[in-house]
Structure formats: C-alpha cells, structure tokens
LUMGU-393065 format. One record per residue (C-alpha): x, y, z; residue in three letters. Coordinates in steps of 0.5 Angstrom, whole numbers, plus 500, padded with zeros to 3 digits. Each point is the difference from the previous one (the first is absolute). Layout:
% residues N
XYZALA;...
//
This chain:
% residues 399
271834831MET;506499504GLY;501496506PRO;494499505SER;505504505SER;501506497ASP;492501499ASN;497497507ARG;496505505SER;499499507ALA;494503500HIS;497496494GLY;501504495ARG;504499493SER;506503499LYS;503502493VAL;506504500ARG;501506495GLN;506505499PRO;498507498TRP;502502494CYS;500502492THR;504496495ILE;504503495THR;504497494SER;503502493ASN;494500495PRO;506498494THR;505495504ALA;498493503HIS;502502507THR;497498506SER;496506503PRO;503504506SER;497501506LEU;498507502VAL;496502506PRO;496505499ARG;495505504GLU;495505498SER;499507503ALA;495497505GLY;505495502GLY;496494497THR;504495497VAL;498495495ARG;500493501THR;503495494LEU;492498500ALA;498507498LYS;505500495VAL;498494496LEU;492501501ALA;503507496LEU;503496495LEU;495496499THR;495505499ALA;504503494ALA;500494496MET;506496503VAL;502493495VAL;503494504VAL;503495495VAL;506494501PRO;506502498ILE;502492499ASN;494497498ARG;504493500THR;503501508GLY;496500506PRO;494505500ARG;503503506ASP;502507503ALA;505500496HIS;498499494ALA;494506500VAL;502507496THR;495505503VAL;499506494TYR;496506502THR;497506496VAL;498506503ASN;501500507THR;499505502THR;497501507ALA;494505502ASP;504507502PRO;499498507GLY;504494500THR;506501495GLY;503496494THR;502494500CYS;503496494THR;503492499ILE;502499494ALA;503493497LEU;503497507CYS;497493503THR;495500506LEU;505496504ARG;504506499ASP;495504502ALA;498496506ILE;507499502ASP;502508501ALA;496500504ALA;502494505ASN;506503499ALA;498507503SER;497496507ILE;506495499GLY;495494500LEU;503494495PRO;497496494GLY;493501496ILE;495503504TRP;493504497LEU;497504505PHE;494505499ALA;493502504LEU;503502507GLY;500507504THR;500500508ASN;507499503GLY;507499498GLN;499495495TYR;493502498PHE;496495502ASP;493498496VAL;494500506TRP;493498501SER;498507499THR;504502494ASP;496494497VAL;493503503VAL;501507499GLY;502499493GLU;495495498ASP;504496497ALA;495499493HIS;500492499ALA;495495502VAL;504494501PHE;507500502VAL;506496500MET;506502505LEU;507498502PHE;504502505GLY;504498507SER;495499505TRP;493500495PHE;500494502GLY;498501507ASN;492501498TRP;498500507ASP;504506502ASP;496505502GLU;504505496ASP;501496494ASP;500504494ILE;496494496MET;494503505ARG;500506498SER;498498492VAL;493499504LEU;499506502ILE;502504494THR;493506499PRO;499498494SER;502493496LEU;505495504GLY;496493502LEU;506495500ALA;507500501CYS;505494500CYS;508499501MET;502497494ALA;507498497GLY;502495505ARG;496496498PRO;497503493HIS;492500500TRP;496498495PHE;493504498PHE;499498493HIS;494496501HIS;497506502MET;500503493GLY;496495499LEU;494500506GLY;503496505GLU;501504508THR;506504501ILE;500495507GLY;500494494TYR;507502499GLY;502501507THR;499493502ARG;503497493LEU;506505503THR;500497506MET;500493498ASN;505500494ASN;506497499SER;502499494THR;493500496LEU;503507497TYR;506503501GLN;503507497ASN;507500500GLN;502499507THR;495500504ASN;502501508GLY;497497505PHE;495496498PRO;494498504ARG;503506505ALA;496500508VAL;499508499TYR;496500493ILE;493503501ALA;496505497LEU;498506503MET;492501497GLY;494497498ASP;502493497PRO;494500496THR;501506495LEU;500500493ARG;503504494MET;493500496ASP;495500505PRO;492500498VAL;494505502ALA;496495503PRO;492501499PRO;497503505ALA;492501504ALA;499492500LEU;493498502SER;496493501ALA;493500499ASN;498491503ARG;493499495GLY;496493502THR;506495497SER;505505498SER;505506502VAL;501506495MET;505504500LEU;502507498ARG;506505499TRP;503506498SER;504499494ALA;509501501SER;502507498PRO;505496496ASP;500497492ALA;499493503VAL;497494495LEU;495498506GLY;499496506TYR;501493505HIS;495499505ILE;502496506TYR;496497506ARG;501497506ALA;498497506SER;502505506VAL;504507499PRO;506498501ALA;500495494GLY;502495497PRO;498503493PHE;498497495SER;498503493ARG;493499497LEU;502503493THR;503496495SER;500506494SER;501508502LEU;493504502VAL;500506496THR;493503503GLY;500502507THR;494495503THR;501493500PHE;495495503THR;502493504ASP;495496499ALA;503494503ALA;501502507SER;497497507SER;496503505SER;507501503ASN;502506502ALA;507501495PHE;505506498THR;501503493TYR;506503497MET;501503494VAL;506502496ARG;501504494ALA;504497495VAL;506505495LYS;504497495LEU;506503503GLN;506502494THR;507500502THR;507500497PRO;500493503SER;495498496GLY;492500501THR;496497506TYR;493499504SER;500504505ASN;495501505ALA;498504505SER;499500508GLN;493497502GLY;495504502ILE;495496505PHE;492499502VAL;497495505SER;493497498ALA;497498506PRO;496493500ALA;493500497SER;495502507PHE;498495504ALA;495501505LEU;498494505ARG;494500506ALA;500495505ALA;496499507GLU;503500506SER;496500507SER;494505498HIS;505505496SER;502500493LEU;508499498VAL;501504493LEU;507498498THR;503503492TRP;507500497ASN;504507502SER;506504498GLN;503502506SER;500508503GLY;493500496THR;495503503VAL;493496499TYR;493502502ARG;494496501VAL;493501497LEU;493497500THR;493499497LYS;494498503THR;497498494ASN;503500493LEU;494504497ASN;502506505GLN;504505495ALA;506502505ALA;505496504TRP;501503507THR;506502503ASP;501495506SER;505504503GLY;506495501TYR;505501497ARG;507494500VAL;506502498THR;503493497ALA;507497503THR;501495496GLY;498496494THR;492499503SER;496504504ALA;494499504SER;495504503TRP;493497506THR;493502500ASP;497499506THR;494502499SER;496494497LEU;495500505THR;497507498SER;501499492ASN;498492498PRO;502502492GLN;506505499ARG;504500494PHE;507502500TYR;505504496LYS;508502500ILE;503506497VAL;506504501SER;500506501PRO;
//
C-alpha cells in the first residue's frame, strides 16, 4: 500500500498500480532479479500478482533471512519449487531472492520509489480495481476487511466496500481496517460483528496492536448487518400457542441443529421486553405457561447449542421464533335504549360472526348474518331486535 495520492480515483474507484512483467533470477546465486517484460503469442502479458499467484500454486515457502532483525520485505526469502506455469502462459522462476528485491524491480520499471506491493487490478492504464470486479468475480468471503485510499468514503455510491455486499454468493459485511485496527475477536465467543464495530469506534487505549493510527476516526463504519455472528444456530419452527382455562400451551418443531434444548421467553407486547420463563433448558418441544394470566402475551422460543470454537466453548442461542397468545375471551352484554350491546376482547383485523339461539335446548346455533371486523383490542355489536325477541342467547366466533 503506497501514498494515497497515487492510489485514488476521481470516480470513486480504488486504484492499485501493477506492472505487467515476469521476474527471473539466477537460481544458484543470491542476486536481485531482473525485470523482463514478457508478451505471449496472443499479445497478453502477466502481472506480478499473477506470477506470485503461480508461485504460490507451485509450493512457495517464505522464511526470514535475519531472524533477529525486523521482519520486513528485506528479511524475506522466497523459495520456489517446480514453478512451471500452464502451457498457455509459459514459465517463471524466482529462486533465493528477497521479496523486496522483486517488488523494487517491478517498481523501477515504471519509475516508482520506495516499496510498493500491488495486486488485483485489471482495468485501465494503472490496472484499477473496480467494484464490478469484486462482484463479477464473486469474491468468496463472508466478512471482508479492506485498506486503501478513499475506501473510508463509505457514503460514495461507488465505494468499493459496498460491492462486497452484492456479491452473488457469500459477501455479507465489509469495513476499512488497518487505520485504525478493528477488533473482532469477540465473535469467536458468540458476539455480533456489530459489537466489534462499536468497540472499534470507541477504542483509544483498551486494545492496541503495534501502531494503531487514527483511533476513533470519523470514517469508521461497517457495511452490512451489525447483528451477524460467526456461528448462527438454526431456530425452532412452527411455534403455536393454545390458551386453556388458566394456562397457555406452547408447541414447536425442533431445530435441525444438534442443540441442548430451548429457552422460553414472554412479553406483554410483541415489541418486548421479554423475560425468560425457564431456569433450565427444555429438552422437548412443548412448554406450559401455568402462571399465565388472562391477558394477551407474546412468546419467544430460542434453541441453545454448546458451541465449540478455537476460542473455547459457549452456550450459543439461536434467533427467536415468536407467537402471540390472545387474552382469554370475555363476552359482555349491556342493555341500552331497547337494544342490547355486546362487547368482547378482540384482535385487530379479525372478522367475528354473531350466532344466536332463542332457547338453549336448540341443537344448533343460528348465524345472524352479522360480521364484525375488529379495529383494535375490543369489538362490539348492537342487537336492535329485542322487542321481537324477548329471549336470545349469543355466541361470538371467528371466522
């Protein structure tokens, strides 16, 4: 990564310069390599990035030369074995030369000073990396950290970090890391990527790693869903609630994962907050809330798995699955001006039918033909035929 002035694009694209070349050196002498521009019969050339990729495929071993000195590009030797490319692209060999020598030789060919390491680019004079490259090649990574000039301009419509989110398969989150460092190690024990994002935004001295430039920088931002975790657990399914006289029976389908059991939670409104009802895991797929009152409640069930990772083990809870249990049904009647007003607790949007009998000994209820669509938690209907029906019994059903 070089100075930002040489790595910017007026169009929001992130540039990396890369010479087209192959690199050769004396396989027996410890000499710096020479840079040899190379064209194939088809007129195409190979980048240094492709050469290094070839060597990686052909068993590259990188070791420090000076184990007591700084581990930089001067102190690295690249050893290669059988570095023969496929027949369409020829052969390239690097043996016993330092990585910095290879990079310096490449930079010298285009007049760049210092140590620069470039890769990836395939577009334009300076071999830009475009957002369409990331999407078109479908970069196979779920959580991505990038570093480069202008990458922090995350609100630009063509910021390259955004392209990670629209890759066809795996890309879910991306951030600009390095200045400052990001700290995601809590994800190894179940925390979300958003936890690491907030920690990084607020970090000054709590976590330090070598030099940590621009801590609490204004451009720190996460592209993607902050609730994502490394090891999600499949939740249960098909949760249902049946209200009895003084209890609510919950049933659900088991999680497809190998879970230890389930925790059950309850709230008075769907938005929460939820309180856990179970002190220990329920190993089956049913639960009875015997302490439930006649009020309406929303229930949540989460599967719990013993998750084992290189960081240790922890109880890993799934996302919740929800169901609402309506309040116990209560029908009330009140006389008003030669009519009878029926009221009952309801669920908004539910359609109710009014059934009647003139005598309880009748075998069947008669549908009055009236329909009431509830618009809130209480619904009502007025019977204006009391004068012609001195006695009548009512039943409210849905649908």
